[in-house]
N, C-alpha and C positions, 0 to 999 in steps of 0.2 A: 650667326648664319650658319646654316648645314654646309659642311665642308663635303659633303657627298657627291657634290656637282665637280669639285674637282678632282676626286680620285676617279669618278668616270671620263672626265677629259683627258687625264693621265693616261687610263688604260686605253681611249681612243687613239691618244698619239704612239703608245706603243705597239699597238695594233697595225696601225698605217705604216710606221715606220720598219716594221720585222717584215709584212708583205713586201713593201716597194724595195727594203734593202736586200733581203737574200732573193727577191726576184730579179734585183738590179745587176746584182754580183754574179746571178746564173747567167743572164744576157753578156755580161761582159766577159766572162769565162768563154762562152761559146763564141764569141765574136772574135777572140784571140785566137781560140783553136780553128776556126774558119777561115778568118783572114791571113793568119800568120803561120799556123802550121799547115792548112791546106785540107783539112777534115770536109765532109761534106756540110753542104748548107743546113741541113735537118740536125747537126748537132746545137744549133741555136735554139730549136726547139726542146731539145733533151735537158740542156743544161739549164734554160728558164723554167722548166718543168720541174726539176729538180730543186730549183731554188724557193719556187713557189711551194713544193711540197715541204721542205725543209721549212719555210716560216710559217706554214699552218702547222706544223708539229711542234714549233716552238709556242704558237698561241695556244695549241692543245696542253702542253705542259704547263702552260703560264696559267690557263682555266683552271686545271686540276688543282694547282698551287692556292689559286684563291677562293675555291670551294674548300 
């Protein structure tokens, strides 16, 4: 049986994990800065966007490695 499907499934798992993980870390950091430190509410937007950007950068580096 062809193991190409397993590789694709693993790659999808890495993509989903990276995007959710980095964005979730950004949201968590933003919430701490907003709620505990007292920064403005839009810090959540900045940190979650930064987390998403870092996740996308990691996926870009991974895709360059795969090619």
